[in-house]
Each structure stands twice: as C-alpha cells, then as structure tokens.
N, C-alpha and C positions, 0 to 999 in steps of 0.2 A: 452364851449359847445354850447354857438351861433354864435359862428364867423361858427364853424361847419355848424349848421343849414343856413346862412348866404350863405355861398356857395353850401351847396346842393341845396337851391331854386334858384342861379343862371345857376348854372350847368342844373337847372333843364329848368331854362326859354330858355336858349341856347340851349337845346333838344326840347325842345314842339316848335320852330321857332317863340317864344316869343320876343323874342332878337335877336341879333348879337353878336358872341363872342367879338367882337370888345366894343361892349358895356359891359363888364364884370367888370370892375372896376367904372363906372361912377353907376352901377347898387348897386355892392357894396356899394357904398357910400352912397348912396340914401339912402339905409337900415338902415344903419349905424345910419345916421342922426333920420330917427324914432325911431329908438330905444333909443336912445339919447347918443349914445355910439362916443366916437372921436380916437379910436386906432383900427387896425383890425390884427392878426395873423394867416397866412393866415393857415389854417389846415391840407392844404396839400391833398391828394386824402380822397375822402370822398363817403358814400356810397351813390350809384344812388335813385335817385327819380324814380319808375319805374311803381307803382303801385298809384290809387286813394287813398289806405290808406296810400303810405310810404308819400304821397304831406299831409295826417292828420296828421300826426305822428309829421312831420316837421312842419310844423305849429302850431303844439302843445305844442310843445319845443318851438317855438317863442314867443310866447302866454302869457306863464307860465313865461319865463323872464321879458315880459310888465308888467306880473301881479304884479312878485316879486319887479321889479323897480317903482310901482306906475305908470306908464305910462298908465297903466288899474286900473280904482279907484277901481274896484269889478268885484268879481267873475261870470260874468255873458254871458250867451251865446248870448246878445244882444250885449253887449262889448265885447267881443270877435269880433265876427261876425262883427261890425263894423272896428274893427282894425286889422282883418286880412285881409279885403277888402283892407283898406289902402295899406299893407304890397302888396298883389298883384297887385294894381296899379303902385307899382314901376318895375314890370316887362312887364308891358304892350305898346303896340304901340302907338303913340297916334291917335283918330278915325281915321283923315285923308288918315295914313299911312293904315290900317286897310280895310276904304270906296274903298283905290284905288286897294291893291292887289284883293277886293272883284270882283270887275268891271274888273277887267284884266282877271280873271277866270271865270267870264260871259261871257265875248268876245270868250272864249273855250268851255263852256258848262256852261248851271245853277246850273247842280246838283254840278260840280264842286267848283261852289262858293259858294255853301250852305256850300257841303263838309268842306270847307276849313275854316269859320265861326262859322260851329257847332263846329268842331277840338277845335276851339280857344275859343269860349264858354265853354268848359270842360278845355281847360289846363290853362285857365286863373284863374279859381276855381268858375267863377260868377256862374256855373250850377257844385253844389255842389256833384262831381260824388260819392264821398263815405258818402253822404246821402243819396241819393237818392237809394241807392244800397242797404240798409237796411227797404227799402219796400218791403211787404208783396205784392209777384203774384202770380196769378194762373190763370188757365184756365178752366170754367165751361161748359160743353155740354148742351147745351137745343134744344128744339125743333125748335127755332127762330136761331139755329146753336152757333158757339164756341163765349164764351161774356171772357170778361177778369175782373177781380176783383183786385183791390189795395188797400193794407191795406195804409195810407198813413203818415210814419215817416220822409219822409226830412223837410219838415215846421217845424222847432223849437218853440216850445212853451215859453214864456216869462213870467219867474218867478214871482213870486207876486212883491218882491219890483222893476224892472220894469214896472212893469203892474203901481203900486203906483207911480215909480218918472215920470212919463208920464203925470198923469194926476196932475201935479205943473208944467209941461214945458206952456211956450206960444204958443200959437196956432198957428201955418201957413203954407200958402195956396203955399210954395211954396219948393215942384215941388206940382202944383195941383193936383195929383194924380199918383199913379205907375207907369202909362203908358206913360205918359209926355215924351215929348222928354228932358227935362228938366234933366231927372233921370240921364243921361250919365253924368257918371263923380261925380257924388254926391258923398259928406262923407257919407250921412245919420247922423239921429238922435234917439232917444230912438223908438219913433214914426215912425220912415221910414228908410225903408233898406237902407245900404250902398248901391249905384253903381256906383263907382270908378273904377272897372273895368269893370265895363259894357259897348261896343260900340252898338250903333244903323248902322242898313246899311239906309240908304234915298234910297224911293222906289218914283216912280209916280203911282198913279191909280189916273185914271180918271182924269189927267190935272193938279193935288193936291197933298203937299206935303202929304206922310206919314212915316211911317217908322216901321225894318222890322227888329226884334229880335226873339229870342230863350228865352222860359218860361226859370226861374232858378230853376225849381221843372218838368220839362222834365215828364209827367206823361206817355209818350207813345215817339216812334224814333223820334227827331229832331220836336219837339213840339213846333210850330213858335208861335208868336204874330204878327200879323198885325194892325199898328194903327196908327189915323188921326193924324198927325202934330198938330192940333188945340185941345184942348181942347172941344169936341161936345160932347152932351148924345148921345147914340146909340138910334138908330135909323130902323126898317126893312121897306122898300119901294121897289119900281122898280130901286133905285139908288146901294141900298145894293146891289141887283146879280148885276148890273156892275159893280161894284167895287171887288165881287169875283170873277167874269170872268177875269176880268183885271189883278187881280193878278195869276192864274194858267195859262195864255197865258204866264205870265213871267215868272214863277215856275212850268213847265207842270207835274212834278213830284210829286209834294205837292195838296192835297187836300185843302180848306180852309172852315169855315164856321163860323154863327154867332152865339152867345145865342140869345135869343128872350127878346124885347125890353120893357119886362113885368114885375112889379115885382112877385115873389115867382117863373112862369115860366123862369126866366129873370136870368144874371150869375150875377156874383157879384161886377163887377163897371159897373153901366149903364152909367155914368156920361162922360164916354170916349168912341166913337166910337171906334170900332175895331173887328176883327176876331183874332179866331185860326186855323191855319194849321198843317201842319205836311204831315211826308215822311211812314205815317201806313195806313195800311186798317184795317178798322176797323170791326165789324162783321154787323153792318146795311150796310156799303159798300158791301158786301157779300151775302146778304139777298137780294132772288130772288122776280120779281114781279108776286105774284099772281094773279093779278086779272088788267089785261088791259083794258084800258079807250082810249076815242077818244073824241079829245075837237074842237068842230068845227069852221074848217080855220085854223087847227094846226096838219091838218093830216097827215104831214111829221115831225110833233114832238111823238116821241113813249113816249108814258104816262103809268102810272099803280098803283096800289096798293101794297105797299111792301109788304113782309110777316116779320113783324114785331111786336112787342109786344105793339110801339106808334102806331099812327096816321099817318100815310108816302106817298104821293104823289110822282113818280119819276118821272124826264124828261128827254128824253135823244133824238142828235140829233146835227146835223152838223152845222146848224146856231146857235149861239149865240144870236141873238140878236130874235130868233125867240122863243127860250126859256125864255127871261128876258121878253118879253112881255106877252106869256099865263101864268109866275109864277106871274105875279102883276099882271094880273086877276084874276086871283086864289086868291091871296093874296085879292085883295079887292072884292071878293065875302065873304072870309072870317070872314072881319073882321065885315062886316055888318050883320052875317048870325046867327039866332038865332032858335034853334030846340028845343020845351019846350018839348016832351018827349024824347027825347035825352040827357034833360040838359045841352044844350049849349044855350049860351045867348050872345049875342054880344057885352052887356053892361047893366046895374042896376046900377041907379039913377047916371047914369052918369058918371061913372066909365067902360072902356073899359077893356072886358076879352080876347077877341081874336089874336091871333096872330100867327108867325110862326116862329120856329128856321132851317134855309136852309143851305145845307150844297153842296157843290158843287166840281166836280172835272174833269178832261180825263179821258175816259175809251177807250181804243182802237182806239184812234184818234175821239172820239167825245165827246161831252158838257156833261153834266147830271150835274143834280141838287134836290136834294131833298127836299121836302118840309114837314117841322114837323110839323103837325095841334097843334097846345099850346092855353088853356084857363086858366087863372089864378083866377077863378071863387072860393069862399073861403059859406061854408055853417055852422049850427050850428054846424052839427055833426063832420066838419073837417073845423076847425077854418084857419088851413094854407092851405088850397088849395085842392078841392075836386079833381085835377086830379094832385097830390104831393104827396108824399109818405106818406100812411096810418098809424095814429097812431099805428096800432098793428103789426106796422115796423120800427119802430122807435128806437126798441132797437140796430136793426144793422144801418138803416142809419134815419134823418130826413129833412139831407139839403136839399135846392133845386133839381132837377135834372135839370144841364144845358147843354149844349152844350157834354159836352164831356160825362159825361154820357145817355144819346140821342145815343150818337152812339152805346156808349156796352160796356163802360168803366165803372165800378163803381170805383169811389172815395172817398173810407170810412175812417170813422174818427180814429186817431191814438188811442183809447181808447181798439179798439179793439183788439188790440195784446193783452194786459195785460187778456184780459177779458173771451179769446177765452184759453188762457193756463190754467186760470182757470177754467174756463167751461170742459177744456181735464180733469183734476185732480178731477172734482165733479164726472164727467161721471164713471171715472175711477174708484173711490172710493165708487161706491154708495150714494153719499150725498146728501143730499135734497139741490136740487138748490134754494129753494126757503127761506134757511135759511141763505143761504149768501149774504148779502145785496150789494155787489159788482156786482154780477151775476144773483139777482132773476129777474133781468126782463127780461129774455132770457128762464127761468124757461118754461108756456107758449110752445113756440116757440119749445123747447127740449122735452119735452113731446110732440107734435105734430109729428115727426119722428120718434120717437126712435122704434118706434114701427113696423117701414118698415125693420130693423135688424136684422138678426137673431145671428148675435156674435156682439158686440160690443166690442175691446182691443186696446190693442198701437200700434197693425198693422195697423189699419183701421180707427180709430180714426180721425188724421188728414184730410185723404182723405173726411171721413163725413161730419165734421165741412166745408170743403172748398166746399161740392157737395152744401150744404144746405143752407150757405150762398148767392153762386150763385144761386139759386132759389127764394131768397129771394128776392135779387138782379131784378131779370127776373118777379117775381110780382110786385115790386119796379114801373120798367118800364110799365108793364101792368094798374096800378094805374095811372101814368101819361101818359097814351095812353086817348082820349079826347073819340075816339069810341071805345067800349071792344072787343074784338075778338070772339063776339058771335054772332047767326045772326043774332039776332037784331042790335047789333052792328055793325055789319057791312053793314046793310040795312040802317041803319043810315047816315053813312060812305056813302056809296055810294048815298043815296037821297041828299047829300051834293054836289058830284061832279055832278049830274045834274044838282041842282039849278045854279053851276059853268056856265055850258053848257049853258043854257039856257042866262042865263047873259053877255055874252064873248060880 
C-alpha cells in the first residue's frame, strides 16, 4: 500500500505544479529513501488526490507506515507533523525556482504573483488546508457592521508527552524565532515547527531586505506576514508607516498592518519586526468615518473618527508622505498624552503605556491609514489590562486583542468548540449549567441572555449561541477601546485630537 501512497503523492505534485513530469522517478526515489525502502512496484492507476481531505488521507497512510517501521518514534501530532513536512519537501521546488517564478509573474501583475505563491503555499501543505477547514467560522451583525468570528482549531495542541520531552531538550537559538529567514527549509524539532516545505519571497522595504510569506494558519484570505530580514524587535514609529506604505505600493491589492509594540496590547512575537496583511476587507475597513476632523497644516488629508468600538483615527489622501508626516505627529502626541479624567496615562513609574496599532491600504487610488489608539495600563480591578478583555468575558476570550481582532475578526480558543456543544445540550435539556464543571463558567452569561428569547430549541440554539458569542466579542472590543462610545468618552477623544492639533 505504501507504493500506492507514494505514487498518489508524486502525481499530486505534478498536478499542482510542484513537480515536472520528468521529476517523477527522482521524486519517487527520494520518498523511498525517506521511508527507508529500497524497492518499488508501480501500483498502476491510483486514485487521484483532488481535495485537501484526499491529501490528508494519503499523508496519514504514509505516516502510519512510518510509525509502523519505527521511522517515527512515537504516535504524536508533533512528530507526525515533523515527518510529513519532510515528505512534502520532497515534492517542492528549490527556493530559487519559486523566487524566479514569483517575480516573473509579478512583471505581469502583483496579483498574479501572489496568486501563484498562495497556491504553492497551500499545495505544498505548508498551509494545511484540511485543518483550517475545521475552524468554526460565522458572521455576526452589530451596530458596527458584520464582524467575523472564528474558533481556531487548525493549530495543533502539543500532547503532554511532547511537552515533557521538549522540557528535556537542550535550548537552541537557531532559528532565533519563528519569523527569521533561517526557518526556510528548517527540519524543525519538538519545540519548533518544521519548515522544510516553506519558501520565502525576498522583498525590499525602505532599501532593506525583508521577507514575504503566508501564515500557515491563514485566519483570513491570503493572510500574509511581512518580516524584517534581521531579528530586530518591533517598534511603532515614523519608519513603521513608511515601511507599510512601501509594501502596499508594491502589492496594492493587499492591506498591511502592525501589532502594537507594547505587551498586553501587542502581538505574540514582539521580538521580531513584522507586519501582517492580506487580500481581505475587515469590518473595521468598511466602517465609516462618523466625525470628520481637520489637522492644521494637513488640510489636504481627510481625517476623522471611525465608527468602531475601538478608538480609531482614519487618514486618507493622495500624498503618502503627508499622511506619514501627520501620522507621526499624532503618534508623538499620543505617546506623551495623559488625561487623568479619562484614565489615560502616558506612563506610570517609568513604564510607557500609549502606543498605536496602524493599518494601511489603498482605497480608490488613495492612501489610507487607520491609527488605533492603544494603552496597556493595568489596575487592581483589571490586572491583565484595563483596555483588555475584562474578566467577565474571560469565559469566551482572555487573550490579547491584537491586530486581527482590532480589525474585527475574533480568534477564539479551541476549547469553545466542545464547550458550545455541552452548553447546547445543557440548555436544551434544561440542565443547571452551574452544576456542570466544564461549562459552569458560562452560567452567568447564559442567564443574562436567555430571557431575550421566547423560544429556544434545536432549530435556533446554534444561531442564538453564535449571536451571543459575537455580542461578547463586540463588548471585548469596546473594553479595548481607550475612549468609550459614550458622550463623555467621545468628548475625551475629541479632547485628545484638539491636543494633537495644538502640538503639530
């Protein structure tokens, strides 16, 4: 049977453009070597791999064989992933071939280049589309527009044995992090994912070497990562805006944004300068400007407060340099701004709190930059962050609100999948939720919304829970907004804008 799997995989590689037909014998022998086999009987016609689930099934057969032959030492998702990445690399073109093909297509159009590269990233199983298909996704209508909700099931969790094994491993600083250039082709280890089937497109940003790749977990269409060729920490400053505009000039069909550069309000990898982007329009980008403002000396830049649960200033104009200059002045004003009545503190005991999450795009031929005001202060009542999901919402999400959530896509923890199923059974069975240990944390939340519905049964329970989870995420975004959407909150927001204007 292993010969059938090998032939299926080789034919798949040819069909997807990873291999040339003349590579079939070479690739077959390469796979045989990885599987420690020295003979091959052509199985004849085999079932084609036509869907992601077909690829998953073929790889499972190969992995089961490798486990049986002790090539994989233990039956673990981590060890299986390390080995099937090695297998898929046997089908991959060398980096130079990918780079050459990308830029040849770029000469025709940037979109043709990214279409090619995105297809390659999925076909190579670097993006495991069969896992991503398991993510739970839905859309919820709110007063701010339709926001996206996803329960992330595509990122495998390490089993206890692998966690224990990782703890016994010698520490390594190669690659320095998961965003470094050195990940390309890296075999991986228990505590670092395999990237043998990973290919990076080198690009130039502000005269420096950067890399362009897709996220292996693609939370949205063509979810890409743009990262510094050097392992340097993230920072939000004037150069950040220049780099972002440099990227969207090269790829005008993409947006690009940056996580903030402080803990709590920042992303998960603050140690490596990078952006995230892609070919997707988030709810925040669709949200209108509800109050226009004018900044002195920048009358040719349209500016205003966006109707969004977080505090967003949108700048729009034809001259990117003028937008960059204005954004830099707003950033400097915000870095040093304190308004005790609004509980905005630039710093406490020497710790800085104010920063910005910026997002840029080209809209109707004009440059656009959204500046989301962030503050990472903590209080006794909110030790994880005042402008962070409050404890009453931790039953749904307690993780940081990063760039993706800021724009209107909830990335919720995998635990919710099973908890929602248990909640459905408990609600329909009229069970006391507080008495079920695994879902007791949801009891107060369920009590708070059940009275809104005259009837709850099998026909509407899924939609009810989806809508209510969406409502919680909306409230979480409101928690993260430094200026609340109240009369006093908006007045305080305008007070900051006046301050920024005075200090131009």
